[in-house]
DRENKOL-634792 format. One record per residue (C-alpha): residue number from 1; residue in one letter; x, y, z. Coordinates in steps of 0.001 Angstrom, whole numbers, padded with zeros to 6 digits, m for minus. Last residue first. Layout:
residues N
    k  r        x        y        z
  NUM  a        X        Y        Z
...
end
This chain:
residues 608
    k  r        x        y        z
  608  x   049369   085600   094584
  607  x   048658   087466   091353
  606  x   045210   085942   090769
  605  x   043779   085657   094311
  604  x   045713   088701   095552
  603  x   044353   090858   092720
  602  x   040786   089682   093419
  601  x   041124   090687   097092
  600  x   042412   094110   096040
  599  x   039394   094459   093747
  598  x   037066   093813   096740
  597  x   039083   096133   098994
  596  x   038651   098869   096343
  595  x   041480   099954   094040
  594  x   040723   103273   092314
  593  x   043608   105218   093901
  592  x   046003   102832   095613
  591  x   045345   102476   099376
  590  x   043438   099234   098754
  589  x   046645   097547   097605
  588  x   048282   098330   100955
  587  x   045322   096887   102885
  586  x   045246   093777   100714
  585  x   048935   093269   101506
  584  x   051732   093950   099010
  583  x   054269   091228   098165
  582  x   052592   090231   094872
  581  x   052178   093874   093835
  580  x   055902   094460   094401
  579  x   056784   091326   092420
  578  x   054524   092574   089606
  577  x   056713   095657   089294
  576  x   057063   099256   090506
  575  x   054678   099071   093481
  574  x   053019   102522   093470
  573  x   053563   103643   089867
  572  x   052773   100169   088522
  571  x   049612   099986   090610
  570  x   048476   103394   089319
  569  x   049243   102351   085725
  568  x   047222   099174   086150
  567  x   044378   101294   087571
  566  x   044485   103607   084576
  565  x   044724   100776   082014
  564  x   041754   098825   083421
  563  x   041409   096537   086438
  562  x   037786   095637   087310
  561  x   038148   091895   086704
  560  x   041759   090759   087100
  559  x   043077   088826   084067
  558  x   044666   091943   082570
  557  x   046673   092236   085802
  556  x   049239   089658   084664
  555  x   049935   091184   081263
  554  x   049926   094745   082616
  553  x   052482   093971   085352
  552  x   054908   092472   082865
  551  x   054198   095145   080271
  550  x   055193   097918   082690
  549  x   058359   096147   083861
  548  x   059410   095324   080297
  547  x   058742   098920   079255
  546  x   060818   100331   082134
  545  x   063642   097901   081401
  544  x   063779   099015   077746
  543  x   063788   102691   078719
  542  x   066718   102190   081079
  541  x   068587   100054   078526
  540  x   068247   102773   075881
  539  x   069503   105520   078203
  538  x   072459   103427   079389
  537  x   073423   102529   075804
  536  x   073228   106153   074655
  535  x   075352   107146   077669
  534  x   077899   104425   076882
  533  x   078250   105627   073265
  532  x   078594   109271   074375
  531  x   081216   108357   076985
  530  x   083082   106131   074571
  529  x   083179   108907   071969
  528  x   084587   111293   074596
  527  x   087208   108764   075663
  526  x   088198   108161   072057
  525  x   088741   111888   071464
  524  x   090739   112192   074689
  523  x   093115   109455   073425
  522  x   094687   107567   076342
  521  x   093634   104212   074906
  520  x   095335   105141   071627
  519  x   092873   105176   068705
  518  x   092252   102087   066596
  517  x   090724   103142   063275
  516  x   088756   100577   061289
  515  x   089579   099487   057797
  514  x   087225   099401   054814
  513  x   086811   103179   054750
  512  x   083929   104794   052880
  511  x   082000   105798   056008
  510  x   084171   105655   059124
  509  x   084488   102879   061704
  508  x   086140   103465   065100
  507  x   087240   100291   066885
  506  x   086900   100022   070676
  505  x   087967   096351   070501
  504  x   084681   094806   071654
  503  x   082704   098054   071967
  502  x   082345   098995   068318
  501  x   082205   102764   067692
  500  x   080331   104060   064641
  499  x   080750   107128   062457
  498  x   078750   110034   061057
  497  x   079524   113404   059474
  496  x   076288   115105   058318
  495  x   076342   115109   054524
  494  x   073984   112146   054346
  493  x   071203   114385   055660
  492  x   068723   113984   052785
  491  x   066588   111422   054598
  490  x   067529   108738   052059
  489  x   071208   109580   052669
  488  x   070674   109316   056423
  487  x   069080   105883   056021
  486  x   071918   104502   053879
  485  x   074554   105825   056267
  484  x   072777   104428   059341
  483  x   072511   100952   057821
  482  x   076179   101015   056818
  481  x   077209   102253   060279
  480  x   075282   099429   061967
  479  x   076907   096835   059725
  478  x   080431   098237   060116
  477  x   080370   098185   063895
  476  x   078101   099233   066734
  475  x   076836   102199   068755
  474  x   076268   104950   066203
  473  x   077724   108452   066592
  472  x   076318   111410   064627
  471  x   078261   114671   064244
  470  x   077381   118333   063689
  469  x   073736   117764   064587
  468  x   070927   119952   063093
  467  x   068589   120972   065894
  466  x   065695   118801   067024
  465  x   065034   120388   070419
  464  x   066240   123785   069100
  463  x   063889   123885   066129
  462  x   065704   123156   062859
  461  x   062901   123860   060426
  460  x   060424   121890   062517
  459  x   059160   119391   059950
  458  x   062319   119352   057862
  457  x   064620   118590   060793
  456  x   061962   116471   062526
  455  x   062004   113778   059832
  454  x   065618   113263   060901
  453  x   064593   111534   064140
  452  x   061876   109325   062689
  451  x   064081   108075   059863
  450  x   066986   107609   062319
  449  x   064892   105505   064691
  448  x   063492   103386   061855
  447  x   066990   102801   060440
  446  x   068248   101659   063844
  445  x   065390   099163   064049
  444  x   066214   097880   060545
  443  x   069851   097329   061529
  442  x   068924   095756   064877
  441  x   066789   093077   063227
  440  x   065503   090530   065745
  439  x   061772   090033   065213
  438  x   059215   092628   064217
  437  x   059974   096100   062905
  436  x   057444   098879   062366
  435  x   056819   100424   065788
  434  x   060101   100599   067719
  433  x   059492   102718   070833
  432  x   061786   105730   070552
  431  x   063653   107711   073196
  430  x   064840   111321   073056
  429  x   067545   113260   074880
  428  x   067423   117034   074380
  427  x   066756   117846   078040
  426  x   069669   115536   078914
  425  x   072364   117810   077391
  424  x   075585   115888   077982
  423  x   078873   117856   077738
  422  x   081359   117838   074843
  421  x   080326   121178   073359
  420  x   076726   119967   073363
  419  x   076174   116239   073841
  418  x   072832   114749   072796
  417  x   071451   111296   073456
  416  x   069131   109382   071142
  415  x   067731   106027   072222
  414  x   065953   103165   070499
  413  x   063452   100643   071807
  412  x   062472   097029   071194
  411  x   059996   095417   073604
  410  x   060633   092140   071761
  409  x   063311   091410   069134
  408  x   065205   088849   071157
  407  x   065101   091209   074152
  406  x   065582   094724   072833
  405  x   067885   097761   073003
  404  x   069041   100010   070145
  403  x   071643   102805   070371
  402  x   072202   106317   069032
  401  x   074568   109203   069920
  400  x   074151   112821   068823
  399  x   076990   115355   068824
  398  x   076272   119105   068865
  397  x   079124   121632   068866
  396  x   081434   119623   066589
  395  x   084937   121212   066486
  394  x   085455   122900   063098
  393  x   085798   122020   059391
  392  x   085766   118286   060167
  391  x   088447   115973   058776
  390  x   087088   113035   060802
  389  x   090251   112184   062738
  388  x   091593   115755   062879
  387  x   088307   117398   063923
  386  x   087742   114567   066390
  385  x   091108   115414   067971
  384  x   090045   119040   068366
  383  x   086890   117892   070169
  382  x   088873   115719   072576
  381  x   091522   118390   073277
  380  x   088827   120972   074051
  379  x   086983   118496   076251
  378  x   090139   117729   078235
  377  x   090995   121435   078659
  376  x   087464   122221   079840
  375  x   087434   119372   082428
  374  x   084313   117279   081890
  373  x   086261   114188   080812
  372  x   088059   114072   084169
  371  x   084839   114398   086165
  370  x   083159   111808   083944
  369  x   085967   109332   084563
  368  x   085898   109935   088316
  367  x   082126   109532   088382
  366  x   082350   106305   086378
  365  x   085062   104966   088667
  364  x   083008   105777   091755
  363  x   079915   104166   090218
  362  x   081773   100964   089331
  361  x   083476   100741   092726
  360  x   080199   101407   094542
  359  x   078382   098704   092560
  358  x   081091   096187   093450
  357  x   080856   097155   097141
  356  x   077054   096857   097135
  355  x   077308   093403   095547
  354  x   079886   092403   098171
  353  x   077496   093365   100965
  352  x   074724   091385   099257
  351  x   077029   088361   099058
  350  x   077870   088714   102766
  349  x   074174   089080   103664
  348  x   073247   085746   102013
  347  x   074573   084153   098851
  346  x   077700   083537   096782
  345  x   080432   084879   099043
  344  x   084025   084799   097731
  343  x   086024   084080   100882
  342  x   089497   084664   102278
  341  x   090019   083649   105914
  340  x   092520   085065   108409
  339  x   093536   083172   111557
  338  x   095600   084911   114223
  337  x   098861   086877   114450
  336  x   097808   089324   111748
  335  x   100951   089015   109628
  334  x   101208   085235   110102
  333  x   097538   084830   109268
  332  x   097948   086929   106117
  331  x   100805   084666   104972
  330  x   098857   081506   105771
  329  x   095828   082823   103891
  328  x   097954   083720   100854
  327  x   099537   080289   100761
  326  x   096130   078578   101051
  325  x   094617   080762   098315
  324  x   097272   080017   095714
  323  x   095287   081935   093081
  322  x   092570   084235   094325
  321  x   088805   084036   093886
  320  x   086957   087148   092634
  319  x   084828   089805   094374
  318  x   086485   089041   097687
  317  x   085366   089075   101304
  316  x   088206   089293   103819
  315  x   087659   087750   107250
  314  x   089817   087894   110407
  313  x   090621   091594   109861
  312  x   094069   092931   108850
  311  x   094947   096394   110165
  310  x   098375   097971   109692
  309  x   098281   097521   105923
  308  x   101496   097636   103861
  307  x   101895   093938   102948
  306  x   098100   093874   102957
  305  x   097906   096113   099886
  304  x   100621   094441   097817
  303  x   099540   090854   098353
  302  x   095839   091631   098131
  301  x   096330   093560   094869
  300  x   098365   090812   093242
  299  x   095816   088129   094135
  298  x   092859   090204   092909
  297  x   094583   090945   089600
  296  x   095505   087269   089203
  295  x   091945   086091   089843
  294  x   090474   088736   087531
  293  x   092711   087307   084771
  292  x   095455   089480   083280
  291  x   095070   090586   079660
  290  x   095593   094237   080682
  289  x   096492   094540   084372
  288  x   099798   096445   084098
  287  x   098704   099288   086342
  286  x   096856   099330   089655
  285  x   094961   102220   091204
  284  x   093798   102359   094829
  283  x   090612   103462   096578
  282  x   090040   103498   100346
  281  x   086911   102818   102340
  280  x   085388   103765   105656
  279  x   083816   102567   108918
  278  x   081028   100519   107347
  277  x   079285   099086   110351
  276  x   078957   095543   111718
  275  x   081551   095999   114435
  274  x   084072   097207   111857
  273  x   083484   096830   108125
  272  x   086286   098428   106091
  271  x   085646   098653   102336
  270  x   088740   098200   100161
  269  x   088478   099634   096662
  268  x   090375   098670   093532
  267  x   090591   100672   090301
  266  x   092294   098673   087570
  265  x   094467   099950   084757
  264  x   095643   098589   081394
  263  x   092167   098682   079808
  262  x   089747   099876   082497
  261  x   089285   097176   085108
  260  x   086920   097337   088090
  259  x   087771   096270   091594
  258  x   086306   094777   094755
  257  x   087618   094023   098246
  256  x   085433   093771   101346
  255  x   087193   093912   104702
  254  x   085836   092269   107830
  253  x   085070   092883   111476
  252  x   081952   091526   113154
  251  x   078401   091265   111917
  250  x   076527   092221   108799
  249  x   072831   093020   108497
  248  x   071785   094600   105235
  247  x   070358   098105   104827
  246  x   073655   099605   105924
  245  x   074414   102083   108661
  244  x   077668   103919   107912
  243  x   075955   107217   107126
  242  x   075048   107558   110831
  241  x   078726   107342   111807
  240  x   079579   111043   111847
  239  x   076185   112066   113185
  238  x   076511   109700   116160
  237  x   080024   110960   116852
  236  x   078878   114585   116732
  235  x   076101   113811   119203
  234  x   078531   112003   121543
  233  x   080952   114947   121360
  232  x   078135   117352   122181
  231  x   077314   115307   125283
  230  x   080986   115240   126265
  229  x   081123   119058   126116
  228  x   077944   119298   128210
  227  x   079401   116916   130820
  226  x   082630   118974   130920
  225  x   080670   122171   131554
  224  x   078457   120432   134088
  223  x   081201   119109   136309
  222  x   078612   118457   139038
  221  x   080441   115266   140066
  220  x   077391   113249   138975
  219  x   077385   115151   135669
  218  x   081042   114330   135080
  217  x   080350   110630   135754
  216  x   077346   110621   133441
  215  x   079411   112229   130657
  214  x   082339   109831   131133
  213  x   080013   106826   130995
  212  x   078436   108191   127798
  211  x   081869   108755   126279
  210  x   082834   105128   126929
  209  x   079553   103822   125520
  208  x   080078   105860   122330
  207  x   083672   104640   122044
  206  x   082615   100997   122293
  205  x   080100   101544   119522
  204  x   082645   103450   117464
  203  x   085191   100630   117455
  202  x   086430   101271   113907
  201  x   090108   101275   114863
  200  x   090290   104961   113962
  199  x   087425   105690   116366
  198  x   088998   103719   119219
  197  x   092262   105578   118631
  196  x   090457   108927   118707
  195  x   088818   108010   121997
  194  x   092241   107178   123446
  193  x   093494   110569   122239
  192  x   090582   112388   123895
  191  x   091058   110510   127174
  190  x   094792   111324   126939
  189  x   093847   115009   126988
  188  x   091752   114552   130134
  187  x   094650   112878   131940
  186  x   097133   115498   130675
  185  x   095177   118464   132010
  184  x   093165   120794   129800
  183  x   093184   124545   129140
  182  x   096861   124763   130151
  181  x   097963   127014   127294
  180  x   099735   124339   125213
  179  x   096999   121804   126065
  178  x   094890   123774   123586
  177  x   091706   121704   123027
  176  x   092439   121719   119288
  175  x   090193   121844   116221
  174  x   087691   124175   117874
  173  x   088410   126834   115208
  172  x   089600   129194   117961
  171  x   091852   126392   119251
  170  x   093409   125858   115802
  169  x   094039   129644   115654
  168  x   096794   129388   118280
  167  x   096588   129367   122088
  166  x   097411   132410   124265
  165  x   099648   132745   127303
  164  x   101624   129654   126472
  163  x   102166   127022   129135
  162  x   105766   125792   129633
  161  x   107434   122679   128196
  160  x   105017   122042   125336
  159  x   107246   119430   123622
  158  x   107243   120875   120111
  157  x   105276   120333   116924
  156  x   101674   121375   116383
  155  x   098898   118880   115613
  154  x   097091   119018   118938
  153  x   093964   116930   119394
  152  x   090385   118231   119131
  151  x   088678   114812   118922
  150  x   085301   114894   117211
  149  x   085782   117928   114969
  148  x   089358   116855   114267
  147  x   088224   113292   113443
  146  x   086300   114247   110326
  145  x   088842   116696   108917
  144  x   091585   114163   109670
  143  x   089942   111577   107408
  142  x   089750   114103   104559
  141  x   093432   114885   105111
  140  x   094233   111176   104810
  139  x   092390   110830   101507
  138  x   093909   113974   100019
  137  x   097397   112793   100972
  136  x   096931   109498   099127
  135  x   095406   106003   099246
  134  x   095546   105637   103018
  133  x   097624   102878   104590
  132  x   096499   103049   107253
  131  x   096681   103601   110989
  130  x   099901   103474   112997
  129  x   100411   103222   116757
  128  x   103811   104125   118209
  127  x   106179   101597   119824
  126  x   109085   102479   117534
  125  x   108968   099593   115076
  124  x   108538   101933   112117
  123  x   105736   102313   109554
  122  x   106388   104534   106535
  121  x   105196   107744   104905
  120  x   104099   109704   107967
  119  x   101172   111983   108792
  118  x   101214   112880   112492
  117  x   098620   112880   115259
  116  x   100170   114302   118411
  115  x   100576   112849   121897
  114  x   101014   115300   124818
  113  x   103514   113585   127102
  112  x   104801   111510   124194
  111  x   104902   107745   124730
  110  x   101420   107482   123223
  109  x   102887   108040   119763
  108  x   100076   108415   117256
  107  x   100913   107941   113572
  106  x   098478   108304   110661
  105  x   099737   106635   107504
  104  x   100638   107836   103992
  103  x   101556   105363   101228
  102  x   105328   105317   100815
  101  x   106124   103881   097437
  100  x   102785   102521   096236
   99  x   102483   105241   093603
   98  x   100358   102967   091390
   97  x   099925   099460   092765
   96  x   101643   097222   090275
   95  x   100680   094245   088120
   94  x   104010   093014   086776
   93  x   105180   093410   083160
   92  x   106864   096815   083652
   91  x   108855   095853   086738
   90  x   108489   098147   089810
   89  x   112106   097520   090962
   88  x   111839   097901   094751
   87  x   108133   097271   095236
   86  x   108218   094271   092900
   85  x   111321   092948   094710
   84  x   109686   093245   098132
   83  x   106494   091540   096992
   82  x   108388   088648   095377
   81  x   110415   088210   098568
   80  x   107251   088010   100684
   79  x   105571   085479   098359
   78  x   108701   083330   098117
   77  x   108964   083255   101910
   76  x   105347   082076   102087
   75  x   106111   079303   099564
   74  x   108820   077995   101873
   73  x   112609   077594   102109
   72  x   113771   080120   099524
   71  x   115934   079933   096394
   70  x   116521   083192   094526
   69  x   116622   083439   090740
   68  x   118206   085346   087876
   67  x   117073   085863   084301
   66  x   118487   086876   080943
   65  x   117492   088027   077454
   64  x   113782   088591   078035
   63  x   112048   091037   075665
   62  x   110268   088537   073416
   61  x   109339   086505   076509
   60  x   107439   089471   077973
   59  x   105573   090260   074751
   58  x   104571   086614   074390
   57  x   103410   086626   078012
   56  x   101209   089674   077332
   55  x   099720   088156   074187
   54  x   098658   084921   075870
   53  x   100683   081763   075425
   52  x   099953   078586   073512
   51  x   102926   076285   073098
   50  x   106646   076175   072485
   49  x   108734   076210   075671
   48  x   110482   079372   076877
   47  x   108023   080577   079522
   46  x   107327   077053   080820
   45  x   111042   076726   081619
   44  x   110668   079222   084448
   43  x   107731   077537   086166
   42  x   108847   073922   085950
   41  x   112380   074613   087139
   40  x   111393   077031   089911
   39  x   108869   074729   091567
   38  x   106570   076508   094026
   37  x   107196   079604   091948
   36  x   107415   083361   092413
   35  x   107574   086021   089718
   34  x   109386   089279   088982
   33  x   109273   090902   085536
   32  x   111014   093688   083597
   31  x   114304   093975   085502
   30  x   116587   096214   083441
   29  x   119785   094663   082106
   28  x   119754   096679   078881
   27  x   118797   093626   076828
   26  x   115824   092802   079092
   25  x   115813   091142   082489
   24  x   113657   088507   084196
   23  x   113596   087973   087959
   22  x   112839   084574   089513
   21  x   111625   083799   093037
   20  x   111905   080441   094747
   19  x   110413   077149   095786
   18  x   112411   074057   094801
   17  x   112814   071763   091795
   16  x   116289   073151   091094
   15  x   117091   074887   087765
   14  x   118890   072874   085087
   13  x   115949   072850   082677
   12  x   115889   076667   082926
   11  x   119412   076893   081467
   10  x   118396   074931   078358
    9  x   115260   077080   078051
    8  x   117284   080313   078307
    7  x   119579   079088   075526
    6  x   116592   078152   073377
    5  x   115107   081624   073870
    4  x   118460   083303   073052
    3  x   118560   081415   069753
    2  x   121061   078611   069341
    1  x   123489   078751   066423
end
């Protein structure tokens, strides 16, 4: 009797060699995956043939009992149909934008006598202008808060047939110019709306020039009140966009797309560059990304985001290359109406812009994660879970985390971070310069750090800065935990609960257990341990880099006659690294305390 996989393979071999879209179903008839193919036969049968497959594909195939397909004329048609089906059915095994049903947009209908700015959930072909999509309601409300102070448009409903005797509170708050009570004529009101549209399109420079012309014209006509109002609007505009100036020079209109993965989720951000300035950014979450390549995640995000976007620039800078780039570019070009290029920059201003975007995504995600972990209910759940996992008598009040950092055994350092009741306590952090170990031996270095740390318990009788911890977390696996356990026993503190967390598979190792514990990815206890481990790593790396920088400048400056430890320290404080000293002029070097023009000249001769 043929297995279901063999049956599906036999059917797949009869598929046409044409472009199309295939949908895979499970035993209950639910669609669990949608894919597109240049050649349906080759693509679909590849799922059911013997060979190497990743874990996610194996899981998919194990659940497939049937499939259907659609033939299309072109690869672009396949892309569009795939997008529509993913949005409609939200299959489990596809990468999906979270909550992508009905992203909010701003709508301005210039056909109205007194146009309003509305929040809507879809784009219609009704002649109105739409801006978005925005990530969520909070994001769009934040945008409106900015533009309301610049452009006091009406947000009330109704057709304003006859003037009201008194405007509403929005006018008192200077959020509306009150056309309802005749405080402005239609021509002037449309000027405000047109300015708002320019702002939302990212054309602030053009808007600023337009407002300046209006102000000068009003002044020439002795309309001083209007001229003063326009002047204030120009000032507000300049303040609103001052944060957009970037240290690097970029020209034109472009989007920059970057993301960071976190297990089965990815956080993507789109940065909007308009007329050389950063005009805003939006963040989106994707699910179903685990075991997917960066290229596939980027491709899926671009397809889903730009299928909903009302603004597609001529250039999109990407953190990772996309699959089927030519198809995607043709599809974007057809949506925009003119050429769109996708590029992964490797050097120059564009690469620097991308680097900034990637850093922003990472920092934003870290801040969001920390904010979530800092919620009282989350911390309480995390600490209670640790009680269960480690069989503790009560939730640990003080948790210490340890890590080692070195470069092939050189400039080795150790870090100790302290979390009290689940929150970091930086004033109790400590760092250690490894003194007794030479060469690469992380276990011995960890032992030295723990010996030195726990010596303080007896020496200070539990002083606050070196208080008795309730739990010790080691960054590493079985080996690191074994070394820590032996050292703590020798120090007489072996009774303090201790464990290690290995980064590769996020495995928790406990003393006396041969097997590791794999906690659910959503586990609050795991997330707290990860945060402590990552903080110990960050603190160790920071100290290690500082030492490398200091020793780099010291080693070079030792050859300069007249430069001792104090002057080297002064140069390090002023210029940060040897590269900073190398770039400094003789005049700048001479401004450092203790550096004469003669010594500065010697520095330039040796350092360069």
